[in-house]
C-alpha positions as a LaTeX table, in Angstrom:
\begin{tabular}{lrrr}
\hline
Residue & $x$ (\AA) & $y$ (\AA) & $z$ (\AA) \\
\hline
Met1 & 64.84 & $-23.72$ & $-32.95$ \\
Leu2 & 61.85 & $-25.26$ & $-34.42$ \\
Val3 & 60.16 & $-22.37$ & $-35.73$ \\
Gly4 & 57.61 & $-23.36$ & $-38.71$ \\
Asn5 & 55.08 & $-21.05$ & $-40.37$ \\
Thr6 & 51.25 & $-21.65$ & $-40.86$ \\
Ala7 & 49.68 & $-23.39$ & $-43.86$ \\
Asp8 & 49.20 & $-19.88$ & $-45.30$ \\
Gly9 & 52.94 & $-19.02$ & $-44.76$ \\
Arg10 & 52.86 & $-16.75$ & $-41.89$ \\
Ile11 & 55.12 & $-16.89$ & $-38.73$ \\
Leu12 & 53.00 & $-17.24$ & $-35.54$ \\
Pro13 & 53.60 & $-13.99$ & $-33.14$ \\
Ile14 & 55.46 & $-16.35$ & $-30.45$ \\
Phe15 & 57.79 & $-17.47$ & $-32.83$ \\
Glu16 & 58.30 & $-14.13$ & $-34.36$ \\
Glu17 & 59.07 & $-12.71$ & $-30.63$ \\
Arg18 & 61.66 & $-15.54$ & $-30.09$ \\
Leu19 & 63.45 & $-14.82$ & $-33.35$ \\
Thr20 & 63.64 & $-11.45$ & $-32.42$ \\
Gln21 & 64.92 & $-12.06$ & $-29.26$ \\
Met22 & 67.52 & $-14.33$ & $-30.64$ \\
Gly23 & 68.37 & $-11.79$ & $-33.06$ \\
Ala24 & 68.97 & $-8.97$ & $-30.08$ \\
Trp25 & 70.81 & $-11.49$ & $-27.91$ \\
Leu26 & 73.17 & $-12.43$ & $-31.13$ \\
Ser27 & 73.85 & $-9.00$ & $-32.18$ \\
Ile28 & 75.47 & $-8.79$ & $-28.65$ \\
Asn29 & 76.78 & $-11.93$ & $-28.07$ \\
Gly30 & 77.45 & $-13.06$ & $-31.88$ \\
Glu31 & 81.14 & $-12.09$ & $-31.44$ \\
Ala32 & 81.52 & $-15.32$ & $-29.37$ \\
Ile33 & 79.61 & $-17.64$ & $-31.58$ \\
Tyr34 & 80.22 & $-17.04$ & $-35.35$ \\
Gly35 & 83.84 & $-18.08$ & $-36.26$ \\
Asn36 & 85.00 & $-19.66$ & $-33.54$ \\
Val37 & 86.02 & $-22.59$ & $-32.31$ \\
Pro38 & 85.44 & $-25.18$ & $-29.35$ \\
Trp39 & 88.18 & $-24.59$ & $-26.55$ \\
Arg40 & 90.02 & $-26.87$ & $-24.49$ \\
Val41 & 87.10 & $-27.61$ & $-22.41$ \\
Gln42 & 83.60 & $-27.55$ & $-23.53$ \\
Asn43 & 81.93 & $-26.35$ & $-20.13$ \\
Asp44 & 83.02 & $-25.48$ & $-16.74$ \\
Thr45 & 83.54 & $-28.25$ & $-14.44$ \\
Val46 & 81.99 & $-26.59$ & $-11.19$ \\
Asp47 & 79.24 & $-24.43$ & $-13.17$ \\
Arg48 & 77.88 & $-27.00$ & $-15.21$ \\
Asn49 & 75.95 & $-23.55$ & $-16.51$ \\
Thr50 & 79.21 & $-22.12$ & $-18.28$ \\
Trp51 & 80.09 & $-23.20$ & $-21.89$ \\
Tyr52 & 83.27 & $-21.79$ & $-23.47$ \\
Thr53 & 84.20 & $-21.01$ & $-27.03$ \\
Ala54 & 87.09 & $-19.56$ & $-28.36$ \\
Ser55 & 88.75 & $-17.13$ & $-31.05$ \\
Lys56 & 90.17 & $-19.01$ & $-34.28$ \\
Asp57 & 93.61 & $-17.35$ & $-33.45$ \\
Gly58 & 93.12 & $-18.45$ & $-29.72$ \\
Leu59 & 93.48 & $-14.89$ & $-28.40$ \\
Ser60 & 90.23 & $-14.93$ & $-26.93$ \\
Val61 & 88.05 & $-17.04$ & $-24.97$ \\
Tyr62 & 84.02 & $-16.44$ & $-24.38$ \\
Ala63 & 82.31 & $-17.99$ & $-21.03$ \\
Ile64 & 78.99 & $-18.00$ & $-21.94$ \\
Thr65 & 76.64 & $-18.68$ & $-18.86$ \\
Phe66 & 73.26 & $-19.14$ & $-18.29$ \\
Val67 & 73.51 & $-17.72$ & $-14.55$ \\
Ala68 & 72.72 & $-14.11$ & $-14.32$ \\
Pro69 & 75.41 & $-12.25$ & $-12.94$ \\
Thr70 & 74.76 & $-10.37$ & $-9.65$ \\
Pro71 & 75.49 & $-6.35$ & $-9.78$ \\
Gly72 & 78.68 & $-6.35$ & $-7.85$ \\
Gly73 & 78.81 & $-9.95$ & $-7.47$ \\
Glu74 & 81.50 & $-12.16$ & $-8.31$ \\
Phe75 & 81.43 & $-14.99$ & $-10.76$ \\
Val76 & 84.21 & $-17.92$ & $-10.63$ \\
Leu77 & 85.41 & $-19.70$ & $-13.85$ \\
Thr78 & 87.52 & $-22.74$ & $-13.03$ \\
Gln79 & 89.03 & $-23.56$ & $-16.46$ \\
Pro80 & 90.77 & $-20.31$ & $-17.72$ \\
Val81 & 94.12 & $-19.64$ & $-16.26$ \\
Pro82 & 94.98 & $-16.24$ & $-16.37$ \\
Thr83 & 98.21 & $-14.32$ & $-17.35$ \\
Val84 & 99.93 & $-10.92$ & $-16.58$ \\
Ser85 & 98.24 & $-9.76$ & $-19.89$ \\
Thr86 & 94.86 & $-11.19$ & $-19.35$ \\
Ser87 & 91.87 & $-8.70$ & $-19.61$ \\
Val88 & 88.18 & $-10.01$ & $-18.93$ \\
Thr89 & 84.80 & $-7.71$ & $-19.99$ \\
Leu90 & 81.49 & $-8.65$ & $-20.69$ \\
Leu91 & 80.25 & $-8.43$ & $-24.21$ \\
Gly92 & 77.35 & $-5.78$ & $-24.60$ \\
Tyr93 & 79.21 & $-3.82$ & $-21.15$ \\
Asn94 & 82.25 & $-1.54$ & $-22.78$ \\
Trp95 & 84.12 & $-1.61$ & $-19.31$ \\
Ile96 & 86.99 & $-3.95$ & $-18.58$ \\
Leu97 & 86.02 & $-5.98$ & $-15.33$ \\
Pro98 & 88.49 & $-6.42$ & $-12.48$ \\
Phe99 & 89.13 & $-10.25$ & $-11.63$ \\
Thr100 & 91.51 & $-11.92$ & $-9.42$ \\
Ser101 & 93.87 & $-15.11$ & $-10.30$ \\
Gln102 & 92.96 & $-17.90$ & $-7.98$ \\
Ser103 & 94.03 & $-21.40$ & $-7.09$ \\
Asp104 & 91.06 & $-22.65$ & $-8.77$ \\
Gly105 & 90.87 & $-20.07$ & $-11.57$ \\
Val106 & 89.41 & $-16.60$ & $-12.08$ \\
Gln107 & 87.35 & $-14.57$ & $-9.85$ \\
Ile108 & 85.55 & $-11.69$ & $-11.31$ \\
Thr109 & 83.49 & $-9.06$ & $-9.97$ \\
Phe110 & 80.59 & $-7.46$ & $-11.80$ \\
Pro111 & 80.02 & $-3.90$ & $-11.40$ \\
Val112 & 76.65 & $-2.39$ & $-9.76$ \\
Asp113 & 75.45 & $-0.83$ & $-13.13$ \\
Ile114 & 74.99 & $-3.91$ & $-15.30$ \\
Pro115 & 72.66 & $-3.06$ & $-18.14$ \\
Phe116 & 69.70 & $-5.95$ & $-17.50$ \\
Gly117 & 67.72 & $-4.01$ & $-19.81$ \\
Thr118 & 69.97 & $-5.37$ & $-22.86$ \\
Leu119 & 71.67 & $-7.99$ & $-21.41$ \\
Arg120 & 69.37 & $-11.04$ & $-20.78$ \\
Tyr121 & 69.35 & $-15.07$ & $-21.36$ \\
Ala122 & 72.75 & $-15.64$ & $-21.37$ \\
Trp123 & 75.60 & $-13.60$ & $-20.64$ \\
Thr124 & 79.01 & $-13.58$ & $-22.55$ \\
Ile125 & 82.37 & $-12.82$ & $-20.60$ \\
Lys126 & 85.33 & $-12.49$ & $-22.92$ \\
Met127 & 88.78 & $-13.27$ & $-21.70$ \\
Thr128 & 92.14 & $-12.40$ & $-23.71$ \\
Asn129 & 95.28 & $-13.95$ & $-23.13$ \\
Val130 & 94.16 & $-16.76$ & $-21.18$ \\
Asn131 & 95.67 & $-20.52$ & $-20.58$ \\
\hline
\end{tabular}
């Protein structure tokens, strides 16, 4: 982010707003950013709007997507391969998401009550125990 101050040291309101928004996003999704490493693939092959990171211990994979989940809709990630112990959650939403394993990856079903008031800009799907 290019945020500069004015000659007298002030941050313009538009930049202050963007920094506040970035901080709010990171307070929910920072788990997918800080202290993580690249995963085995950088982004999804079918949906170019989805990017991956992984925890250093390799137990969690994060799919960060710029496509807003549709309440009650489905979302397919082609790169993760679920195991019998896989768990899928949406950061900022405290429930486990139902999913099915498919030949082309994992199909995630989103709840109808996604809290769009607090989840904006990019959404992070956390998957544990995937290959």
